[in-house]
Backbone as CSV, one residue per row, in Angstrom:
resi,resn,N_x,N_y,N_z,CA_x,CA_y,CA_z,C_x,C_y,C_z
1,MET,-35.191,28.413,-17.445,-35.451,26.766,-17.401,-36.138,27.001,-16.207
2,GLY,-37.248,25.368,-16.492,-37.938,25.541,-15.353,-37.154,24.791,-14.189
3,ALA,-37.848,24.801,-13.340,-37.398,24.022,-11.674,-36.969,22.794,-11.921
4,ALA,-38.075,22.742,-12.408,-38.547,20.411,-12.827,-37.135,20.512,-13.864
5,VAL,-37.248,21.173,-15.113,-36.596,20.160,-15.850,-34.854,20.743,-15.981
6,ALA,-34.833,21.819,-14.445,-33.212,22.100,-14.203,-32.813,20.942,-13.115
7,GLY,-33.939,20.886,-12.421,-33.164,19.061,-11.578,-33.349,18.152,-12.133
8,LEU,-34.215,17.609,-13.661,-33.856,16.813,-14.024,-32.409,16.949,-14.777
9,ALA,-31.926,18.426,-15.544,-30.487,18.598,-15.698,-29.403,17.934,-15.234
10,LEU,-29.689,18.236,-13.610,-28.542,17.819,-12.771,-28.353,16.550,-12.518
11,GLY,-29.889,15.269,-12.757,-29.434,14.474,-12.144,-28.889,13.579,-13.319
12,VAL,-29.998,14.102,-14.906,-29.054,13.440,-16.162,-27.611,13.516,-15.714
13,GLY,-27.052,14.672,-15.768,-25.600,15.344,-15.556,-24.792,13.860,-14.456
14,ALA,-25.507,13.822,-13.488,-24.435,13.017,-12.440,-24.339,11.549,-13.041
15,LEU,-25.737,11.083,-13.637,-25.933,9.501,-14.014,-24.784,9.830,-15.388
16,LEU,-25.056,10.375,-16.162,-23.765,10.293,-16.980,-22.366,10.183,-17.084
17,PHE,-22.336,11.106,-15.733,-20.563,10.938,-15.624,-20.837,9.123,-15.133
18,ALA,-21.054,9.471,-14.169,-21.555,8.166,-13.208,-20.639,6.987,-14.040
19,GLY,-21.678,6.645,-15.273,-21.868,5.477,-16.015,-20.385,6.102,-17.523
20,ALA,-20.292,7.049,-17.281,-18.427,7.600,-17.845,-16.951,6.843,-17.212
21,LEU,-17.833,7.091,-15.863,-16.880,6.352,-14.876,-16.779,4.935,-14.529
22,ALA,-17.773,4.544,-14.681,-18.060,3.329,-14.268,-17.507,2.427,-15.552
23,ASP,-17.492,2.653,-16.640,-17.059,2.001,-18.089,-15.740,1.997,-18.236
24,HIS,-14.960,2.785,-17.349,-14.083,2.411,-17.033,-12.777,2.315,-16.003
25,SER,-13.565,2.091,-14.937,-13.339,1.555,-13.481,-14.115,1.301,-13.002
26,ASP,-14.345,0.842,-11.767,-15.096,-0.643,-10.404,-15.928,0.700,-10.253
27,THR,-14.927,2.012,-9.799,-15.795,2.973,-8.494,-16.511,4.179,-9.367
28,TRP,-17.394,3.390,-9.962,-18.652,4.579,-10.075,-19.051,5.769,-9.098
29,TRP,-19.027,6.232,-8.168,-19.995,6.757,-7.321,-19.324,7.816,-7.230
30,PRO,-18.179,7.982,-7.394,-17.484,9.615,-7.676,-17.722,10.876,-8.679
31,GLY,-19.092,9.891,-9.336,-19.463,10.352,-10.709,-20.837,11.048,-10.474
32,LEU,-21.397,10.574,-9.689,-22.258,11.299,-9.281,-22.214,12.826,-8.720
33,ALA,-21.374,12.855,-8.149,-21.495,14.639,-7.739,-20.315,14.822,-8.507
34,GLY,-19.255,14.449,-9.367,-18.848,14.921,-10.026,-19.574,15.801,-10.928
35,GLY,-20.686,14.929,-11.680,-21.663,15.078,-12.252,-22.458,15.810,-12.052
36,LEU,-22.570,16.177,-10.778,-23.789,16.947,-10.194,-22.843,18.409,-10.412
37,LEU,-22.126,18.350,-9.981,-20.781,19.822,-9.845,-20.937,19.989,-11.058
38,CYS,-21.003,19.562,-12.446,-19.863,20.165,-13.815,-21.690,20.071,-14.073
39,ALA,-22.648,19.782,-13.920,-24.556,20.487,-14.771,-24.342,21.016,-13.736
40,LEU,-23.959,21.769,-12.548,-24.836,23.006,-11.964,-24.136,23.703,-12.440
41,LEU,-22.216,24.205,-12.546,-21.254,24.855,-13.709,-21.734,25.359,-14.197
42,ALA,-22.770,24.401,-15.035,-22.833,24.350,-16.596,-24.326,25.655,-16.499
43,GLN,-25.050,24.953,-15.569,-26.205,25.768,-15.946,-26.112,26.991,-15.056
44,VAL,-25.481,27.525,-14.174,-25.244,28.325,-13.833,-24.579,29.252,-14.517
45,THR,-23.665,28.932,-15.232,-22.701,29.506,-16.429,-23.878,30.083,-17.617
46,VAL,-24.521,28.807,-18.156,-25.475,29.575,-19.344,-26.178,30.401,-19.106
47,ARG,-27.018,30.450,-17.765,-28.096,30.809,-16.963,-27.659,32.362,-17.330
48,ASP,-26.596,32.791,-16.362,-25.702,34.046,-16.073,-25.607,34.985,-17.744
49,LEU,-25.422,33.753,-18.299,-25.069,34.330,-19.855,-25.597,34.371,-20.640
50,LEU,-26.808,33.832,-20.803,-27.691,34.626,-21.646,-28.829,35.428,-20.840
51,ARG,-28.882,35.740,-19.675,-29.951,36.594,-19.323,-28.634,37.925,-19.836
52,ARG,-27.287,38.344,-19.552,-26.540,39.116,-19.538,-27.108,39.575,-20.888
53,THR,-26.939,38.586,-22.109,-26.751,39.087,-23.442,-28.234,38.922,-23.651
54,ARG,-29.090,38.688,-23.282,-30.841,38.598,-24.001,-30.901,40.420,-23.671
55,ALA,-30.643,40.756,-22.199,-30.893,42.354,-21.721,-29.830,43.628,-22.763
56,ARG,-29.313,42.627,-24.197,-28.609,43.487,-25.032,-29.107,43.613,-26.497
57,LEU,-30.174,42.396,-26.311,-30.646,42.000,-27.280,-32.177,42.974,-28.319
58,ASP,-32.454,43.022,-29.172,-33.827,43.728,-29.581,-34.941,42.293,-29.488
59,PRO,-36.571,42.147,-29.673,-36.806,41.461,-29.222,-36.780,39.714,-30.472
60,GLU,-36.444,40.394,-31.550,-36.653,39.085,-32.718,-35.003,38.264,-32.187
61,ALA,-33.874,38.961,-32.065,-32.302,38.781,-31.569,-32.743,38.260,-30.015
62,ARG,-33.360,38.269,-29.340,-33.785,37.762,-27.826,-34.266,35.726,-28.473
63,GLU,-35.356,36.396,-29.596,-36.113,34.204,-29.008,-34.586,33.498,-30.130
64,ALA,-33.822,34.359,-31.329,-32.939,33.329,-31.627,-31.990,32.839,-31.150
65,LEU,-31.399,33.577,-29.727,-30.580,33.567,-28.638,-31.010,32.056,-28.455
66,THR,-31.978,31.636,-28.455,-32.504,30.403,-27.755,-31.694,29.523,-28.653
67,VAL,-32.242,29.674,-29.997,-32.056,28.731,-30.974,-30.201,28.292,-31.111
68,TYR,-29.493,29.411,-30.787,-28.063,29.100,-30.781,-27.231,28.313,-29.562
69,ALA,-28.298,29.012,-28.973,-27.840,28.342,-27.364,-28.154,27.028,-27.202
70,ASP,-29.020,26.189,-27.907,-29.472,24.967,-28.352,-28.731,24.252,-28.961
71,GLY,-28.331,24.828,-30.128,-27.050,24.099,-31.257,-26.011,24.320,-30.736
72,ALA,-25.303,25.240,-30.080,-24.125,25.324,-29.653,-24.195,24.159,-28.212
73,SER,-24.891,23.683,-27.017,-25.223,22.849,-26.854,-24.913,21.126,-27.512
74,LEU,-26.503,21.145,-28.142,-25.939,19.754,-29.138,-24.800,19.672,-30.192
75,LEU,-24.207,20.595,-30.346,-22.559,20.056,-30.969,-21.158,19.902,-30.080
76,LEU,-21.787,20.930,-29.182,-20.626,20.544,-27.755,-21.111,18.804,-27.050
77,ALA,-22.504,18.889,-27.138,-22.497,17.125,-26.953,-21.854,16.220,-28.004
78,ILE,-21.853,16.483,-29.238,-21.480,15.514,-29.942,-20.187,15.666,-29.912
79,LEU,-19.400,16.878,-30.116,-18.097,16.632,-29.874,-17.381,16.272,-28.853
80,ALA,-18.150,16.289,-27.317,-17.349,15.374,-26.416,-17.553,13.781,-26.315
81,ILE,-18.508,13.266,-27.571,-18.788,12.218,-27.357,-17.615,11.766,-28.209
82,LEU,-17.114,12.672,-29.664,-16.604,11.979,-30.786,-14.784,12.514,-29.707
83,ALA,-14.537,13.362,-28.854,-13.389,13.670,-28.780,-13.455,13.979,-27.509
84,PRO,-13.702,12.626,-25.987,-13.427,13.397,-24.674,-12.691,14.303,-24.301
85,PRO,-11.360,14.660,-24.406,-11.146,15.435,-23.933,-11.770,17.211,-24.344
86,VAL,-12.472,17.060,-24.606,-13.371,18.500,-25.673,-13.975,18.562,-24.170
87,SER,-14.584,17.690,-23.569,-15.380,17.631,-22.061,-14.316,18.230,-21.055
88,VAL,-13.431,18.413,-20.858,-12.359,19.162,-19.993,-12.333,20.654,-20.462
89,LEU,-12.257,20.747,-21.594,-11.964,21.992,-22.642,-12.829,22.886,-22.329
90,ALA,-14.214,22.115,-22.246,-15.799,22.916,-21.770,-15.886,23.108,-20.627
91,ILE,-15.431,22.502,-19.394,-15.738,22.413,-17.701,-14.595,23.905,-17.510
92,ALA,-13.882,24.094,-18.297,-12.245,25.175,-17.733,-13.034,26.389,-18.300
93,ALA,-14.048,26.234,-19.832,-14.045,27.688,-20.391,-15.559,28.181,-19.354
94,LEU,-16.565,27.076,-19.684,-17.539,27.117,-18.292,-16.938,27.617,-17.398
95,ALA,-15.998,27.489,-16.879,-15.161,27.871,-15.790,-14.709,29.328,-15.493
96,TRP,-14.402,29.625,-16.910,-13.985,31.273,-17.008,-14.519,32.146,-17.352
97,LEU,-16.041,31.776,-17.934,-16.995,32.097,-18.783,-17.878,33.173,-16.927
98,LEU,-17.419,32.062,-15.856,-18.256,32.437,-14.941,-17.887,33.423,-13.927
99,VAL,-16.301,32.948,-13.699,-15.723,33.834,-13.051,-15.824,35.538,-13.912
100,SER,-14.888,35.498,-15.557,-15.213,36.453,-16.214,-16.243,37.206,-15.944
101,GLY,-17.847,36.672,-15.940,-19.035,37.925,-15.930,-19.155,37.995,-14.337
102,ARG,-19.011,37.507,-13.732,-19.090,37.698,-12.165,-18.481,38.813,-11.784
103,ARG,-16.871,38.539,-12.602,-16.082,39.838,-12.213,-16.764,41.470,-12.766
104,ARG,-16.992,41.201,-13.964,-18.039,42.526,-15.081,-18.746,42.974,-14.813
105,ALA,-19.998,42.153,-13.540,-21.296,42.421,-13.098,-21.251,43.915,-12.569
106,GLY,-19.988,44.118,-11.418,-20.224,44.788,-10.911,-19.745,46.500,-11.708
107,GLU,-18.998,46.236,-13.188,-18.812,47.240,-13.725,-20.397,47.864,-14.265
108,LYS,-20.697,48.465,-14.008,-21.776,48.729,-14.657,-21.819,50.167,-15.694
109,TYR,-22.177,49.810,-16.903,-22.218,51.225,-17.982,-20.478,51.118,-18.437
110,ALA,-19.840,50.033,-17.736,-18.074,50.607,-18.373,-18.072,50.976,-19.520
111,GLY,-17.432,51.450,-19.952,-17.907,51.911,-21.242,-18.179,53.343,-21.928
112,LEU,-18.919,53.140,-21.218,-20.147,54.679,-21.455,-20.006,55.455,-21.438
113,ARG,-19.454,56.828,-22.781,-19.211,57.517,-22.746,-20.331,59.059,-22.506
114,ILE,-20.358,59.904,-22.116,-21.135,61.015,-22.632,-20.108,62.274,-23.149
115,LEU,-20.351,62.417,-24.103,-19.701,63.370,-24.507,-20.243,65.277,-24.663
116,ARG,-19.889,65.721,-24.307,-20.811,67.497,-24.055,-19.874,67.798,-24.676
């Protein structure tokens, strides 16, 4: 993702979170920071996950991975609109993916066995 698009996504995330808070209370400004943090978490996690996954796939599957990621994000957005608690579960899942992916990053070639 380009830097400009990534920056726009962070800004839109902050505005959407602030708008959701404004619908339910008079204080909207904490939503800017919350939305920025949630969007940043999503960007870092998904970028890292897709980088690790693309490294393991053949060229045809690598191209399809982008379509699958876009479809998953669209499905998550629809579910978040229809059932708002899904958003909280998605943030927890993103945090878990980030932590577990970083923990496994040091385990290079884990599970690789050379039989002699």
